[in-house]
Phi, psi and omega in degrees: 000131180269168177299322178299319178296319180296316179298319178298319180292320178297321180294339178282343181287155174291166178301318180297318179294321178296319179294321177297319179295317178301312179299320178301313181293319179300313181293320181294315182286330180293337181283349178262145178295142180291344178275348180263135177291148178271356173224156183257330180198163175220145181231138179274129176234172181300333181266001181129201182266147172245128183249130174267117183268161174262001183288000000 
């Protein structure tokens, strides 16, 4: 799934669902130190990049 696909799926959510998702990401990312990367590596493929997360 590409970032464009993810954005399309998010746009299908209701406003309330989008706000809940936003709050989830804010809380999830806030729990990690700003000095630590949220991903460990990325690889280029024919369909785009694949990111290996540490989450």
